[in-house]
Each structure stands twice: as C-alpha cells, then as structure tokens.
N, C-alpha and C positions, 0 to 999 in steps of 0.2 A: 931691356931689349927694345930696339927701335920698331916702329910699325912695320917696316919692310921685313925685318927679321921675324916678327910675330906672324905676319902674313905667310911668309915662306914656310914657317914651321907648322902653322895650324890649318891653312887653307887646304892643302892636299888631304888632310883628315876630314875636314868638313865636306869637301867635294866628293870623296869616296864613300864616307859613312853617314853623312848628315842627312837630315830630313828637312823638308820645308815647313815652316811654321808661319802663321799670320798673327799679327798683333790684334788682339780682340777687345782690349779694354779702352774705354773712353779716356781722353786726356783734356786737360784745361790748358789753354795757351794765352800768353800775353806777348805783345811785341815790345822788345827792348827799346827804350828811348835813349838810353845812355849806355856806356860801357858798364857792364855789371858782372861781378864775380859770382859764379854759380858753383856750389858744391853739390855733388850727387851722393846722397846718403841712402844706403839700402839697409835691410834688416841686420846685416852683419858688419856694418860700418861704412866708412868713407870709401866710395868706389872710385871717383875721379873728380876733377875740377875742370872748369872751363871759363872763358870770358864770352859773354854775350855782347855783341856789337850792336849799335843802333840798327834796327830793322830785322835783327835775328828774332826767332821765336824761342821763348822760354816755355818749355813743355813740362807739364806736371802730370804724372800718372794719378788717376783718380781712384783706382781700384787696387792699390797696394797699401800695406800697413804704413809705410813711411812717406807716401806721396812724393817719391823722389822727383827731382827736377833736373832737366838737362837742356842743352842748347841745340837748336836745329836751324841751320842757315835757310834763308828763304827759298833758294832753288831746290834744296832737298825736301823742304816742308811740302811743297806743291805735289811731289810724287808720293808722299807718305801719309798725308792727312787730308781730310775733307771737313770743311766747316759745317757744323751741325746746328749750333745754337749760340747766338751772340749774347753776352752778359755785359754788365756795366763796364768792366775794365778788361775783358778778354773774351774768349770763346771756348765752348766745348766742341771738341773735334772727334771725328770717327777716324780710326787708323785705317790706312790702306796698305801699309808696308808689310813685306814678308822678308824672312831671313831663312838662310840655310844654317842649321845649327847641329852641334854635337855637345854631349856632356863631357866636360873636361875631367880627366882622372889623374892628372899629373900632380907634381908638387906645387904649392902656392908660389906664385911668381908675380912679376909686374912687367908691363910693357907700355910703350908710348902709343897712345891712341891716335887716330887720324888727326885730331884737333891739337896734337902736340903736347898733351898732358899725360902724366902717368895714370895707368889704370891697373888695378889689382885683378888677379885671376886666381881663384881659389878652387881647390878640389871640389867637385860637385857642381860648379857653375857651368853655364853654357857659353861656349865660344861660338860666335855667329859671324856671318857675312851677309850683308843686305842684298836682296834680289833686286833687279835682275843682273846687276853688273858685277857683283862680288869683288869689289876693288879694295876692301878693307876688312879687318876683323876687329871685333870688340867683345867685351864680356857683358853678359847679363847674369846677375846673381840668381842662384837656383830658385829661391823663394819667389822673387819677383818675376822670373821667367814663367813659372807655373801660374802666377796671378794675372799675367798679361798676354800670354801667347797660347795658341791652340795649334795642334797639328793641322796642316792644310791638306785635307783629303781629296 
C-alpha cells in the first residue's frame, strides 16, 4: 500500500478516535557525513529501512530495549528535538514532538512510509500521525510506543 493509500485508510480513524501523545524518552543523535543505510529494528523485528543523506540526523532511542535508529531530516529535526548535552561524536536530545495515535487492530500489513521504504504494521502496534500538520502516517511498535510515549494530558 502506498503512503497516500495508508493515509487515506488510517488518518480518518486517527482523527476520530486518536489521542495526543508526546515523545518522552531521550534520544542520541549523530549527523550523517555520508550516505548511510539505516535499519530500524524493534523488539519484534525489522520495522523499516532508510538512507541518511549528509546532514540528516540519525536518531537512536535511548530508553528502549533495541535502541532502534531512524533518520530525521534537518528541517523536521528542528521541530521535534532540542539539544540537551553534546558528547564526543553526537548529542543527547530532548524530544519535543507529539503524535496523534490509535492502536491498530487489523491484520498484519505493510505500507510505504513517507521516506519511500516499506514499513510493517502489526496488530497491536500504534498507527500515528505527527502533530501539528498530520501529513503522514507511520507505525510505532507497541512495546516501543509504551517505552517512549506518554499521553499528553
């Protein structure tokens, strides 16, 4: 399923029944110097892949079992993270981002994420759309969702 099809299928459910959550766990980031292939592994397997281009941020969750990594372009990074502590080769950052999310209860499926790569979606995962623009949908695995997000009350 293409991203547009996934958006048209899932966003109305997110919009109607979803709740706002904020990312609450610290992340470690490095800036890509070269094109780098990134695999995002969660507790239940390979979630997606992506390519980091020079200047992109490679973000790694610090408070999950698998310390999954993913790519965030610079323009998106500025609205979702704040630098907290600089280390030798990267930085620890505080998340600022919020998503509107629902738990997915359908059959396991795949769809193309905004970055053009396949993303798996399994029963029990969360399907989310980032605030405030809600222009895409993506998956956050159930275990990692509860390790990194809190309801925004």
